[in-house]
Each structure stands twice: as C-alpha cells, then as structure tokens.
N, C-alpha and C positions, 0 to 999 in steps of 0.2 A: 269600521276598522281604521285604525290610525296608520297612515303611511308616512315614511320619512325617506329622504335621499341622502346618500353618502357618496362623496367624491374623493378619489385617491389616484395615485399614479398608476396602479395596476389593480386587477381584480382581488388578488390575495389581500393586498393592503386595505382595500375597501371593506372586505368581509371582516377582517380583523378590527378595523375602526368601528364598524357597526356593532360588533359584539361587545366592544369595550364601552361604547356609549349607551347601548340599549339592552344589553344582556344577551345570553345564549339563546333565549326562546325566540328571538326575532327571526323572521323568515324573509327570504329573497322573493320579490315579486317579479322584477325584471332588471336587465343590465343593458347598458349601451356605451359605446365609445364616444368620446367627445374631444374637441380641441379648445384650448384657451390661449389667448395672446401670450407671447413671451419669446424668449430666444434672443439672438443677437440683433442689436439695433431696434428692438421692439417690433420687428417685422416678421419674426418667426411665429411658430405655434408649438404648443406642447400637448402631448396626448395624455388624456385622462380617462378614467373609467368611472362611470356614475351607476350606482346600484340603488334601486327603489326597494325598500323593505316595509314590512308591516308587522304589527304586534297582533297576535291571534285574538286577544281580548277585545279589541276595538271593533267598531262597526265598519261597514263598507265605505270606501271612500270614492270609488270610481263609478260613474252612472252605468257603464256597460256591464258591471259585475252583477249578474243575475243570481237567482236563487240556486240554479244548478251548480254554478261555480262555488257558491258559499257551501252547498252540500258536499261538493267534492273536497273542499278544504277540510271540512269536519271529518269526512271519511278517511282522509289521508293520515289523520292523527292515530287511526286504529289499523291494525294489520289487515290487509285485503288480499284477495286472490288476484292473480294476474288477469284472470277472465273478467273480473269486476272492474279492474283498472282499465282494461281495454274498452269495456262498454262505457264507462264514464268518460273516457277520452273521446269517444265518438260524440258524446253530448257537448262537450266543451268545444270540439273542433267543428262545430256547426257554423251558421252564418251570422251568429250574434256578435262576433268580433273578428278582426283580421287574423289570418292564419298565423302570421309571424309573431304577432303580439300574444296570441293564446298559447302557442308553443313555448315561448319564453316564460309565460306565466306558469304553465304546467310543469316545466322543468324546475322552476325556481321555488314553487310552493311546498317542496319537500324541505323538512327542517334541516338546519345546518348539520351536515354529517361529512366528515372528511372523505374526499374521494381520491383514491390512488391514481385514477386516470388523469384527474385534473392536475395532481401534483407532478405527474410525469410529462404530460403533453404541453401545458402552458410554459413552464420554465424551459423545456426543450426548444419551443418555438422562440423564445426570447433569446436564448443562446445562439440559435442559428441566425437570427436576425442581427444581433449584436456582432457576431463574427463576420457577416457579410459587410456591415457597416464599417467596422474597423479595418477590414482588409481594403475597403474602397479608399478610406482615409489614408492608409499607408501608401497606396499606389499613387494618390495625388501628391503626397509629400515627396516621394522618390521621384516622380515625374518632374517636380520643380527643383531637384537637386539638393534637398535639405540633407544635412549630415545625420549620421546614425544617432548622435546624441540629441539633436533637436527632434527627430522623429520619435525617439523613446519618450521624451518629455511630453510631446503632444499626445501620443497614444495612451500614456498613463493617465493624463488628464481626461481624455475621452472615455477611457474605460471606467473611470470613477463617476463621471456624469451619466453614463449609460447603465450603471449597476442597478439591477432590478427593474429596468424599463427598456423600451426600444423606441427609436424614432423612424416612423415609416415614411414620412415625406422626405424626398430627396433634397428639397429646398431647405427645410429645417435642419437637416443634417449637415448640409453645406454651410449654413450660417454658424452652426456650432463649431465646425472645423475652423472657419475663418476666424472666429472669436479666439480660439486657442492659438492660432498662428500669430495674430496681431498682438495678443497679450504677452507673447515672448519677445517681442521687438521693442527696444526703447528708442524714443525720439527726443532730440535735443531741441524742444520747443522754445526754451528760454533763450538759447543762442540765435535761433531763427529771428526772433524779434529784436534782441538786444545783444549783438555781438560785442565783445570787448574791444578795447582800442586797438590791439595788435592781433591779427589772425595770421598764423604761420601755416601755409599749406605744404605738407610734406608727402612723399610717396615715391615708389620706384619709377624708373623710366617707363614712359608709354602709358601712363594713367591719365594724361590730359590735364595736369596741374595747371598750366598756364591758361588754357582756355576756361577752365573752371574758375580761376580767379577773375577772369574778365566777366564771367557771368555773374559772380557774386558782387563785383563792382557795380554792375549795372542794376542789380536788385536793390542795393542799399544807396547807391549814388544817385539813381534816377527815380527814387521813390517819390510819389506825388504828395504824400502827407508829410508836412514839415516836421512833425514830431518824430518821425522815423527816418527821415532823410539824413544821410551823412555825407561829409566831405571826404571822399575816398582818395587815397594816395597809393599808387602801385609801386611796390619795391621788388627788385630781384637781386638775389645773391648768387645766382647761377652764372658763373663766369666760365664755366667748363664747356657747356654745350654751345656749338656753333649757331649763331642766330637766335639765342635765347632772349637776349635783350631787345633785339629788333622785333621779335614776335609780340612781346608784351608792350613794347612801345607803340606798335601798330594798334593794338587794342586800346590803349591809353588815348591816343589821338582820336580814334573813332568815338570814344566815349567823352572826350573833353576832360580827361583826368591827367594829373602829372604822373610821370614815371621816372624812378630813380634807381641807379645801380649802386649796390653796397659791396665793397670788397674786403672790408675789415671792420673791427669793433669800433674804431674811432669814427668812421663815416656813419655807422649805424647809430651811435650814440648822438652824434651832431643832428642827424636826421630826426631823431626822437625829440630833441630839444626844440628844433625849429617848428615842429608840427604842433597843432592845437591839441589839447587833451580830448576835445570832442571829435577829432579826425578818426577815420577808420583806415588803418594801415594794413593793407593785404600783401603779404610777403610770399613771393615765389622762391622755392628753394632748389637745391641741386638734385637732379634726378638720377641719383647713383645708389648703389647698394649701401644701406646703413652699416653693413659689416666693414665697409672701407674705413679703416682707422682714421685717415686724414679727414674724411667727411664728418665722422662722429666727433672728432675733437673740435672741428671748425664750427659745426652746428651747435654744440653745447656752449662754446664760447660766445657765439652771437646771441643765442637765446638767453644768455645770462644778463644781457644788457637791459631789455625792458622789464618793468616790474612784473613779477609773476602773477599778481592779482589782475592785471590788465592785459594778460597775454593768453591766447589759446592756440594749442597746436592741433591741427586738423589733418587727418590722414586720408588721402585719396586712394581708394581701392578700385581696380577695374572689375566690373561685374563679370567679365569673361575669365578672370583668374581661377585656376583650379583650387580646390578646397585646401590642399596642403600648402600651396603658395600663399593663400590668404593668411593662414595661421602663421606661417614663418614670417611674413611681412609684418604682421601686427606685433608679433614677439620682438622682432628686430627694432621697430620703432617705439616701442614702449618706453625705452630709456629717456625719450624726450617728453613724456607726460602727455599722452593723446587725450584730448578733450572729447572729440567726437569724429565721425567718419562721413566722407562724402563718397558715395558709390557712383562711379563714372562709367560711361559707355554701356548703359543698360540695353541700348539698341543693337549691341554687337553680340548678344548671347540670348539663348532660349530659356535659360534657367537662372534664377537669381538666388536660389536657396543656399549656395555655397557661402556667399558673402554674408547673407542674413544669418545663417547658423553660427558663423564665427563670431559676428557682432553680439549675438544673443549669448553665447556661451562665455565670451570674454567680457561681457557687460560693457559694451561700447555703444553709446547712442548714435543714431544715424541723423545727420544734419540735412543733407540734400541728396537728390538723385539727378544725374545728367544723361541725356540720351542723343546727343548730336552736337554739331559744330556752331549752330546758330546762337549768337549772343544778342539778348539774354533769353531767348525763347526756350532753348533746350535745357533748362534747369528747373527742378520742381522741389519745393520743400518736402522733406520726409513727412509722411502722415499715413494713417491706416489706409486711406484711399489710394495713395500713390504706391504703397506696398501691394495692395490687392490688384492694381492695374498691371503689375508685373508677373503675376501668377497665372498659371494656366491649369486646365483640367476641370474647371468649375463650369457648371451650366448657368449659373446666375449672371444677370446682367448688371455688372458692377457699376457701370456708368449711371444707370437709372437709380440703383440702390443708394449710391453715395450722394447723388443729387437731391434725392428726397431727404436723406439724413441731414445734409447741410442746411436745407430749408428748415427743417425742424429745429436744429441748433440755433440758427440765426433768429427764428421767431421767439425762442425761449431765452436766448442770451440776454443778460442784462449787465454784463461786466465788459470793461474796456479791453482787456487782454484778449477775450475770445474774438471780438469783432476786429480787433487790430490784426490778429493772426491771419484772418482771411484777406487782409488787404495787401499782403506781400504778393508781388507778381508771381 
C-alpha cells in the first residue's frame, strides 16, 4: 500500500490538497498537529497539520499493519452491520499497536465523505480561538495607549493573518502582534547616522529641547569613530526664556563645545559663513506656542537663511502628552517642514502609544527617545528594540530576544551601514 503525507495550515486545507494531488479515492490513515519555524524574528513557530494518506490499490507500507487490519480495510469498502464493525474493532484494538494510533487509523480508514459535524465543530473552534486572540491583542494595544486608528489598523492586519488558522502558543501570538506594531512605526535611520549640517529642534515649552540638544551634541561630537565624528556648534535663538542661554552654555562648557546666541537674521547668516561645511549646528528654539504670530514669523525668517537641502527641522514631543495635544502640536509645527520626531521624557509616563500612534498616522519618522536628565546617557536611537522596551503587557523577555537578534544580524551583516549604525552611543 502506498502512503503519502500532505502538510497544510489546517485539516480542511490538507484534505483538499490531498484530493487535488492524488484523486478522490485517497484515504486518510492518520493526522497530527505539528509546528514549523517562522514568525517574527525567525524565533516563532507556525502551526501546521500533517495528514498521512494511502491509495487502496497499493500494498502495505507499515510493518505493524497485520492481516486483520488489511481485512478490515477491505470490508469497509462494503456495507457492514454495526455488530460486525464492533467485532472487527475489537480485533484492531488489541495489543498489536498503540491504542491512540489504532483509533486514529480506524477513524481515518473510512473513505472521504463530508461530515457535517466536522464542518461545524472545527471552524467554530477556530472562530473561538481567533476571537480570544484578537481580544487579547486589543487589550494590550489599549493598555499602551494606542489610538483608535492605530488599533484598527493592527487588528485588521491580525485578522487577515489569522484567517483560516489559529495560533495556540502565546509566545508566537505575541511575536506576531509585535511585528504588526513595529511595522507601523517609521524610523529615521539615515539621519541617525548622517545628520544634515543644520538641525533645528522645535517644540512646545517643557518638552526638554535644550537637554535633548546637549545629548545629541554628545552623540555626534564625542563619537569615537572619525568618519562619524562631527565638530558640533550649539546655537540658541531663545532670547525670551530667562536662563535659556545660561543653560545651554553650561552644557557646551561641559562638553567642550562652542555656544552662540542668535538674535536676528544677520547674526545667523554670519555664523553660517564662519562655520565649516562639515560642522554640525544644533539650534535651540523658542519654547512657545507656534500659534503665536510673532514666533511664527520670526522662525520662518530665520529658517530661510540656511540652505533647505542641508537643514532638518526636528520636533520634540513629550511622551506624557495627551493624544489630542500631540496631534495639535504636530499640526501647528508642520508649517516649518518637520523631518522627524524626538520623543522625550519617556520615563515620565506609563504609556507611549499616544505619540507612536500620531507619528504613524501622520507619517513622521522617529529619530531618538530620551528618558532622563543625564547627558549623554539618557538618549537612545529609535529602533524596533527601543520601541518594544517602552511597551507593557507582554510576557516575552524583550532584552533577551533583541540581544539574540542583534547577534544574528551582526554575524550576517556584510555592509558598512549596518555595522556603523550599531556604533552610535
């Protein structure tokens, strides 16, 4: 008897595949659930169903299949009384084979006939499992403060992936959910490695712009590798806030970098001419509402001085800001041409979803995360790992997971850009 195996995502699909490949006369010998490598970061698993089938015309393929079982197979092709089936079943259920295996064989040796029970119970089970999984995903997303728009996008993607199948392992399901979240968030990796000549940091009062500039100055100005090290110059145009210049001057002195104050277009233009084309100019701006007409006009005037091609406007957003305030702030500062976002003060909130949702919906890449006052310790380049470190409600050990993944990428990487990215402090 000729035996073949067919693997598919679920039982119904495996049966259909077997029929297509071997014809309607093929019979099921046994079935089993199995897992194969896959999922997010190659560390997850995917559920599969394997069925073993045989063609009645072929000879026996398994050593334990004795004459009695062959006679039973032949008798099953003809109508038999329930009494006879019961008697034959007792023969099969003897000590010649393990009970579990024989029961599987007895059930499966009946030719393919659609079963109303199978059609009702298996899909119902899948629906219940999928419902539980999607509800769990929704609760995790809500726990992290993601917006309704973000949740709907992720849930739709999950539903599409779970269509016709279920994921029983909690670990694998979490990896899938993580993959959906991370894929929604854009990261400005190019600017992390190669910032333009002029970086203007903007944002409302209280988002920590000045401290963030000092951290950025340390990252690029104290870089060990010569090809990435930049001569950093700190500039402030904040002449409104008391102590603004003194604060950034303190950081400049500590880092050994020059600090200058600009009060008008002429001074800014002269400073640009005096600096080298290879210098990195980090500009601290006025922390006032962008709806202030005076601020808007002054900022537009100053930002018209440097070449647009070598200037980037970076918006600082506090992680503790409410969702509606995040959207309002982004909308107000969009007139200045935002290149990317720095999410500050992540240590002051339990949920990061509000800011991440807004950046995803408005298609703004994230540059850095900051989480304290220490310079330059408390700044981290945006990455999938740093995003996950800010999420809660998962059972996975993200530290272990990402350490393993970084090791894999470093071993496989043969490009300069990938290795250079990991060298940023």
